[in-house]
C-alpha positions as CSV (number, residue, x, y, z in Angstrom):
1,X,168.8,292.2,177.9
2,X,171.3,289.5,178.0
3,X,172.1,290.5,174.6
4,X,173.6,294.2,175.7
5,X,174.8,292.4,178.3
6,X,177.6,290.5,175.9
7,X,178.0,293.1,173.7
8,X,178.9,295.4,176.6
9,X,181.8,293.0,177.0
10,X,182.3,291.2,173.6
11,X,183.4,295.3,173.6
12,X,185.5,296.1,176.6
13,X,187.4,292.7,176.4
14,X,188.2,294.2,172.3
15,X,189.7,297.2,173.1
16,X,191.5,295.7,176.7
17,X,194.7,295.6,175.9
18,X,194.6,298.1,173.0
19,X,197.6,300.8,172.4
20,X,195.7,303.4,171.0
21,X,192.9,303.2,173.4
22,X,193.1,304.7,176.8
23,X,189.9,305.1,178.5
24,X,186.1,303.8,177.9
25,X,182.7,305.5,178.7
26,X,180.4,304.0,179.9
27,X,176.8,305.1,178.8
28,X,173.7,304.8,178.4
29,X,171.5,305.7,175.7
30,X,168.3,307.0,176.3
31,X,167.1,309.0,179.6
32,X,167.5,306.1,182.1
33,X,171.5,304.5,182.2
34,X,169.9,301.6,183.2
35,X,166.5,300.5,184.5
36,X,166.7,296.4,185.8
37,X,167.0,293.2,183.2
38,X,164.4,293.2,180.3
39,X,161.2,291.3,181.6
40,X,161.0,289.2,178.2
41,X,164.9,287.6,179.4
42,X,162.5,286.8,183.1
43,X,160.2,285.1,182.1
44,X,162.6,281.8,180.9
45,X,165.1,280.2,183.7
46,X,168.0,280.0,181.9
47,X,167.8,283.6,180.7
48,X,167.5,284.6,184.1
49,X,170.5,282.4,184.7
50,X,172.8,284.0,181.5
51,X,171.7,287.2,182.3
52,X,173.2,286.6,185.6
53,X,176.7,285.2,184.7
54,X,177.0,287.9,182.3
55,X,176.2,290.3,185.1
56,X,179.2,288.4,187.3
57,X,181.2,288.2,184.4
58,X,181.4,291.9,183.6
59,X,181.4,293.4,187.1
60,X,184.4,290.8,187.3
61,X,185.8,292.9,184.4
62,X,184.8,296.3,185.5
63,X,186.1,295.4,188.8
64,X,189.8,294.4,186.6
65,X,189.5,296.9,183.5
66,X,193.0,297.4,182.7
67,X,192.5,301.2,181.7
68,X,190.1,304.1,182.8
69,X,186.7,303.3,183.2
70,X,184.1,305.8,183.4
71,X,180.0,305.4,183.0
72,X,178.1,308.0,182.5
73,X,175.3,308.4,184.3
74,X,171.5,309.4,183.9
75,X,168.4,308.6,184.5
76,X,167.5,305.6,186.6
77,X,170.4,303.3,187.5
78,X,168.7,300.4,188.5
79,X,169.9,296.3,189.6
80,X,173.2,295.1,187.5
81,X,173.2,299.1,186.4
82,X,173.8,300.2,189.9
83,X,176.9,297.8,190.5
84,X,178.5,298.6,187.2
85,X,177.6,302.4,188.2
86,X,179.8,301.2,190.9
87,X,182.5,300.1,190.0
88,X,183.8,302.1,187.4
89,X,186.7,304.4,188.3
């Protein structure tokens, strides 16, 4: 969901420059890592655009992240979730 993407981006940005954090592990909650865009967000063009913009920003953040970045993937990693998993260290 857009809310989840905003939360992920916020947490990553918050610890990126912290001297107390040496690395970050991103994992899904539940049986799947990612099942794709929340269909409630997909009914609005504005939300689809916001989701795409956030995902692009997260991909850039992952590819340039200054800390060790690990994804713990269980179950499905579909759509943007697969991109996130692939961009981790």
